[in-house]
C-alpha angles and dihedrals in degrees: 000000000000127000091220132052096248100137112092127200118195120193117178113227112254085327105189091043092044091053089050091052092047090051097044113050093195090063099052112122091006128105111275124181122191121198149069111350103193128090089275097038124128131215111253097179136358123198116236091256089059093046090064086069093055097263116143137163119284090030116130108261088229090060092045089054092055091049096043111018096165097056122111108253111206137181112236122260100207095174091063094042090055092050090052092046090053089058090051094045092052087055089055093049087056088065099047142347090235107079121151111199112205096179138335091289105031135063146151122231125198101217092189093065093063113140129208133320086031116066118232112252112246108170145029098266092052091048092052092050092051089049092052092047091049093053089048092050092049091051090047095050099040110009089237130121128236133189119227129202122190125194145130094267138034093246092054096042090053090047088051093051088052090054088047095059130154107033100329146107128233124183120197113210114223110253094037096076101102095047090049095047099043100085096038121104115265090241086075089076118092111254094024107118133163096285095048091044091051089049090054092041091058088053090052098257117127108144133055090247092055088049094055091046091053091071133225096277094054092048093049088051092051099037109022130259101288101034094040093051089048094050092048093052093048090048084061092052093255117142118154097177112132127221107262118207096197121044104187110218113234096200145002121223147160132197142175134208116212125220091216123037113258112233104158109094094211090057092048091052091048092050091051090051091049091048091050089051089053094046091053090049089057090043093055093044087058088050088240141123132195142205103210123068117200131189124195122201124186114193128215090264092056092254109142132199134180130205125190139188126194116218128216091255141351116290142179094191113127092209092057094047092046092049092049092045091052091048091055092046089054088070096052127086108223099163092109094061137277125231101175135026130184138177123196142173122215136169089069125202137171094239139054136225107212117230103211095187094054091046092052092048092048093053093046092053097040096107094044092050096048089053095048090047091050094050090048092050089050093054090048097054121177127334086247090060100046105024088211105076111111117237106221090189094178088063094056117131132187085257094059110095098191107129102220112175108259101026124126123255139172126213121202091229107029102034128217127002145129136259115260094182147313140211143134092033095309137105125198117209131187110210109218139111132212094266097041131085114263108292140227123267122234132176127224140177110267090238096049106141091212091062118077139168113255140196116262118259108242117240105245141168092279091056089046090058089054092051089045088056091051091054092050087050089052092050089054088053103275130123119324112262123236115262 
């Protein structure tokens, strides 16, 4: 534990929804919900305007629609979120070489590790100034807001950033931890999930203060030696975990949930092959290979099983991964219906061992495979036609003509815009860009040749200036700015 608040935790505010609001002028100050849009979709992020209606992340989208029917429901654009995240992470690296990303919108920074020309932060005043400068730099570069927590440990810094939300900064002075933590619910502690909280509740323990008073022996009796000792230490504000710059991934995986249960065996095999292809794409993008192939199958009744096969050596060959995944699938009964499929690779390494036999088989069957996949894709049709085809939005390309709400398009006559919705052969588009006024809405046929998917426009400093102008207008009594 440190005697100065030199661990910083940044958490961007409603990140996915905020990026969408910044990109779409007509949505600023309005409820926006990003996530899966089908009957089994789940909310990924809700804007603060939507949260006022009770919508939150991990909520079924169907429930969110009942609570907030007038919100904009958008599919995620992970490619754009990653680009904005890269800008934010670069600003964090300017503060210190020790940056530990937790996700696209969240990271820890060790301010004591700053190198020349920056001076290491040694006291509370210096840490607070750094936090304020960081928030200003993020707003200037992207137009978005982030909340900052500062403390002497990772646990407390994260708690501080939660208290700072939205768009604020909170610093916890070392020495005040126990008094601050005491009245908080025990779920605030890292590693205390629903099951642990229920075990403690049955023992009459609901707050952090009560957890600390229970004593280490009682917590070990209730939770086990390792977990009980950890919870006891954290209840006293003790967290010795360091900021780790590199967090080595243990596996790479992809999965899709289907709006309609899959019962056709040929379709299931095709989906597994497609997932294996996406998994290898991610594996190669990370410069890794792996020796264990894993499939995940969740049935109609939510029962889930996994199967794995360890290869002779690490590989990043799509043919090898596909063949292994199909072999694993052969041992699984899917006739009752499948709601989720996943393919992953674990046992990661930085090199590959070529499988010449699989390579030769892949090349020999390339024409046959392409024909079979083409026929299957023709039978599947569009998501609008079947209601059951997954929408892996992060794999969207400019050649993909699925009109998912929120995605970018370009029209030969009207310019750039985004999809508001589609159905019964029509697609509705609002024509606007991040630095324009709210645009007009027009409707086209889904196969209109003049309407094409487009790459998202990156949020940059120029767009940030436009957003800043909107905030200034809001402070003078105009429209509410996006958060």
